[in-house]
C-alpha positions in Angstrom: 0.0 0.0 0.0 1.1 3.6 -0.6 2.1 5.6 2.3 0.1 8.8 3.0 3.0 11.0 1.7 3.0 9.0 -1.6 -0.7 9.3 -1.9 -0.6 13.1 -1.4 2.2 13.2 -4.0 0.1 11.3 -6.6 -3.0 13.4 -5.8 -0.9 16.6 -6.4 0.6 15.2 -9.6 -2.9 14.4 -10.9 -4.1 17.9 -10.0 -1.2 19.4 -12.0 -1.9 17.2 -15.0 -5.7 18.0 -15.0 -4.9 21.7 -14.6 -2.5 21.5 -17.6 -5.1 19.7 -19.7 -7.7 22.3 -18.8 -5.4 25.2 -19.7 -4.6 23.4 -23.0 -8.2 23.0 -23.9 -9.0 26.5 -22.8 -6.1 28.1 -24.7 -7.1 26.4 -28.0 -10.6 27.7 -27.8 -9.6 31.4 -27.3 -10.5 34.2 -29.7 -8.3 35.4 -32.5 -8.3 39.2 -32.7 -6.1 39.4 -35.8 -6.5 39.4 -39.5 -3.8 38.5 -42.0 -2.3 40.8 -44.7 -1.6 38.5 -47.7 1.5 39.1 -49.7 2.9 41.8 -47.3 6.6 41.3 -48.0 7.7 42.3 -51.5 10.9 42.1 -53.5 11.5 44.8 -56.2 13.7 42.7 -58.5 11.7 39.5 -58.9 13.5 37.5 -56.2 11.5 34.7 -54.8 11.0 34.3 -51.1 12.9 31.5 -49.5 12.4 29.8 -46.2 12.0 32.5 -43.5 13.8 32.3 -40.2 13.6 34.6 -37.3 12.0 38.1 -37.4 12.6 41.1 -35.2 11.5 44.7 -34.9 13.9 47.6 -35.5 14.4 50.1 -32.6 12.2 52.5 -34.5 9.3 50.2 -33.8 8.2 50.2 -37.4 10.7 48.4 -39.6 11.0 44.6 -39.6 14.2 42.6 -39.9 14.0 39.0 -41.1 16.2 36.0 -41.9 15.3 34.8 -45.4 17.3 31.7 -46.4 18.0 32.7 -50.0 15.7 31.1 -52.6 16.9 27.5 -52.8 14.3 24.7 -53.5 12.5 23.1 -50.6 14.6 19.9 -50.9 17.6 21.9 -49.8 16.1 22.7 -46.5 18.8 23.0 -43.8 21.5 24.5 -46.1 19.7 26.8 -48.5 22.3 29.5 -48.6 25.3 27.3 -49.1 26.0 28.3 -52.7 23.9 31.4 -52.9 25.0 35.0 -53.6 21.7 36.5 -52.2 21.5 38.5 -49.1 19.8 36.6 -46.3 19.4 39.4 -43.8 16.6 41.7 -45.0 14.9 44.9 -43.7 11.3 45.8 -44.6 9.4 49.1 -44.1 5.9 49.0 -42.6 4.3 48.4 -46.1 6.5 45.4 -46.7 8.9 47.0 -49.1 12.5 45.8 -49.0 14.7 48.7 -47.9 18.0 47.1 -46.9 19.8 43.8 -47.1 23.2 42.2 -46.5 25.1 39.0 -45.5 25.6 37.3 -48.8 28.1 34.5 -48.7 28.4 34.6 -44.9 25.9 31.9 -44.0 24.8 28.4 -44.8 21.6 28.2 -42.6 21.0 31.5 -40.8 18.5 31.0 -38.1 18.1 33.3 -35.0 18.1 37.1 -35.1 18.0 40.0 -32.6 18.3 43.7 -33.0 19.8 45.6 -30.1 18.9 49.1 -28.9 21.6 50.6 -31.1 20.1 48.9 -34.2 22.9 46.4 -34.5 21.7 43.1 -36.0 22.8 39.7 -34.4 22.4 36.5 -36.4 23.1 32.9 -35.5 24.4 30.2 -38.0 22.7 26.9 -37.0 23.6 24.5 -39.8 23.7 20.9 -38.7 27.0 19.0 -38.8 25.7 16.5 -41.4 24.8 19.4 -43.8 28.1 21.3 -43.4 30.4 20.9 -46.4 33.8 19.7 -45.5 36.2 22.6 -44.7 33.4 25.2 -44.7 34.1 27.8 -42.0 30.7 29.4 -41.9 29.1 27.2 -39.2 28.7 27.4 -35.4 28.9 31.1 -34.9 27.0 34.3 -34.0 27.7 37.4 -36.1 27.0 41.0 -35.0 26.4 43.5 -37.8 26.1 47.2 -37.8 22.7 48.5 -39.1 24.4 48.9 -42.5 25.7 45.3 -42.6 29.3 45.8 -41.5 30.6 42.8 -39.4 31.4 44.1 -35.9 31.9 40.9 -33.9 32.0 37.1 -34.3 31.3 34.8 -31.4 32.3 31.1 -31.5 35.0 29.5 -33.5 33.8 29.6 -37.2 33.5 26.2 -38.8 34.2 24.3 -35.5 31.6 22.8 -33.2 32.4 22.2 -29.6 31.4 22.7 -26.0 34.2 24.9 -24.7 33.7 28.6 -23.8 34.5 29.7 -27.3 32.6 27.1 -29.3 29.0 26.6 -30.2 27.2 23.7 -31.8 24.5 25.0 -34.1 23.4 28.0 -32.0 19.6 28.6 -32.5 19.1 32.1 -31.3 20.6 35.2 -29.6 19.2 38.0 -27.5 20.9 41.2 -26.1 20.2 42.5 -22.6 19.7 46.2 -21.8 23.2 46.4 -20.5 24.7 44.8 -23.6 25.1 41.3 -22.2 24.7 38.6 -24.9 22.7 35.4 -24.4 23.0 32.6 -26.9 20.8 29.5 -27.1 23.2 26.7 -27.9 21.9 24.9 -29.8 19.3 23.8 -32.3 19.4 20.0 -32.1 18.5 17.5 -29.3 22.1 16.1 -29.4 23.7 19.6 -29.2 25.2 21.4 -26.2 21.7 22.3 -24.8 23.0 25.2 -22.8 22.6 29.0 -22.5 25.8 31.0 -22.9 26.3 34.5 -21.5 28.9 37.0 -22.8 29.7 40.6 -22.0 29.1 43.3 -24.6 32.7 43.0 -25.7 32.3 39.3 -26.4 34.1 38.0 -23.4 32.7 34.8 -21.9 30.9 35.2 -18.5 29.1 31.9 -17.8 26.9 29.1 -19.2 24.2 26.9 -17.7 22.2 23.8 -18.8 22.7 20.3 -20.1 20.7 17.7 -22.0 17.7 16.4 -20.1 14.2 16.9 -18.8 14.7 18.5 -15.4 14.4 22.2 -14.6 17.5 23.9 -16.1 18.0 21.1 -18.6 17.1 21.3 -22.3 16.4 19.4 -25.4 16.8 21.7 -28.4 16.9 25.3 -27.3 15.1 26.9 -30.2 14.5 30.5 -29.1 15.6 32.9 -26.3 14.0 36.2 -25.4 14.0 38.8 -22.6 10.8 40.4 -21.2 10.5 44.1 -20.1 11.5 43.1 -16.5 14.7 41.4 -17.6 13.6 37.8 -17.2 15.1 35.4 -19.7 12.7 33.0 -21.5 14.1 29.9 -23.2 12.1 27.9 -25.7 12.9 24.3 -24.7 11.2 23.0 -27.8 11.7 19.3 -27.7 10.6 19.3 -24.1 7.4 21.2 -25.2 7.9 23.9 -22.6 9.3 27.4 -21.9 11.8 27.8 -19.1 12.2 31.1 -17.2 15.5 32.3 -15.6 17.0 35.5 -14.3 20.0 36.8 -16.2 22.5 34.9 -13.9 20.9 31.6 -14.8 18.8 31.1 -11.7 15.8 28.9 -12.6 12.4 30.7 -12.0 9.6 28.6 -13.6 8.5 26.2 -16.3 5.5 27.2 -18.5 3.7 24.6 -20.7 0.6 26.6 -21.4 2.1 28.3 -24.5 2.6 25.0 -26.3 5.8 23.8 -28.0 7.7 27.0 -28.4 9.6 27.9 -31.5 9.6 31.6 -31.2 9.0 34.1 -28.3 8.5 37.8 -28.4 7.1 40.6 -26.1 5.3 43.9 -26.7 5.6 47.0 -24.5 2.3 46.3 -22.7 3.2 43.2 -20.7 2.2 40.6 -23.3 4.0 37.5 -24.5 3.7 36.0 -28.0 4.7 32.4 -28.5 4.9 30.8 -31.9 4.2 27.0 -31.9 5.0 25.4 -35.3 5.4 21.8 -34.2 2.6 20.7 -31.9 1.0 17.6 -33.4 -0.3 14.2 -32.2 3.3 12.8 -32.1 5.5 15.5 -30.7 3.0 17.3 -28.4 -0.3 15.3 -28.5 -3.5 17.3 -28.0 -2.0 20.6 -28.9 -2.5 22.6 -32.1 0.0 24.8 -34.0 -0.4 28.5 -33.9 0.5 31.7 -32.0 -0.5 32.0 -28.3 -0.7 35.4 -26.8 -0.9 36.0 -23.0 0.2 38.0 -20.0 3.7 38.0 -18.8 2.7 38.8 -15.2 0.2 36.0 -14.8 1.3 33.6 -17.5 -2.4 33.4 -18.6 -3.1 32.7 -22.3 -5.7 35.1 -23.7 -5.7 34.6 -27.5 -4.8 31.9 -29.9 -4.1 32.4 -33.6 -4.6 28.9 -35.1 -2.4 27.9 -38.0 -5.3 27.6 -40.6 -3.7 24.7 -42.6 -2.3 22.8 -39.6 -3.2 19.1 -39.3 -2.4 17.5 -35.9 -2.0 14.1 -37.6 0.9 15.4 -39.7 4.3 16.1 -38.2 4.8 19.8 -37.4 6.9 22.5 -39.0 4.2 24.6 -40.7 3.0 28.1 -39.9 4.8 30.7 -37.9 8.0 29.4 -36.3 9.1 32.9 -35.2 7.2 35.9 -34.1 7.7 39.7 -33.6 5.4 42.6 -32.6 5.8 46.2 -33.8 5.0 49.4 -31.8 1.4 49.5 -33.2 0.7 45.9 -32.0 0.9 44.3 -35.5 2.3 40.8 -35.4 4.7 39.2 -37.8 5.2 35.5 -38.3 8.3 34.0 -39.9 7.3 30.8 -41.8 10.1 28.5 -43.1 7.8 26.0 -44.8 5.3 28.6 -46.0 8.2 30.7 -47.2 6.5 33.9 -46.1 6.6 36.7 -43.6 3.0 36.8 -42.5 1.7 40.1 -41.1 -1.2 40.1 -38.7 -3.2 43.3 -37.9 -5.0 43.6 -34.6 -8.7 44.2 -35.4 -10.4 43.6 -32.1 -9.6 44.6 -28.5 
């Protein structure tokens, strides 16, 4: 027979499971206050849109930066820019017109992106080892660009994967703190380093935390990293279908599962969190649906859900918005790799 303490533990565990199931069902029945703007992003020279990676808002609150992985065919997914002479780092005005671009020849599979308060653009190179051409030095690094595209800093050892303080293994994403500290989600795959790395603004290593696993502070494929208005760090622990919260020294704060299987995380200036879930299906996150969940940072409560319209829970994920950003007017932007589009969403209801 179970002891009383064991019985209470099981009762508590069941309560948590039932609560999570209730939040899941509730969040997927929430209203969608947005409408889409078809064909928002436009190229002036006939270039075709490639797979879209991360998206971010410029410090002006209006312009949108995006990773667009050249224009290779879909069967080249994972190394689209390897032989391309196209710029993969693009800047669009509020009407979707391309106004700036750079980065040609510097990437194989650009992935994560952040824009700091000075307008500098940070991009991660996340190509997998089995898709890296022999001797190619463009992998496993994070590059800082000026707003005009000048390379200002390179973190990692280009072309070399590893787990030392100056190596990455397919880093997924990067975010810059208000004081200039640099946080890198290292890395994209379940068998990667599965850690957060912290650097000072000059690129010097400060610390790292995390390892492969399921416990708090452990990860399986860190896909996104973001900082809220209070300075808390959010890590999209995607293969564990959860978001982990930390302070900027790596102290564990909480685990959130109510936002689904996180691929991209963003915040607005009004205390709201936006989480793109492009992979929930009946295999990897049963019972959940793909889309963008929007909620309150303070309470963690989910208020809105933008369902991916063509999602099928019986088909493996990877469709719809994998990344998300929000401009100063509250418009939302989804970066869609498989859809090969930057989807703009306009808020139409309170």
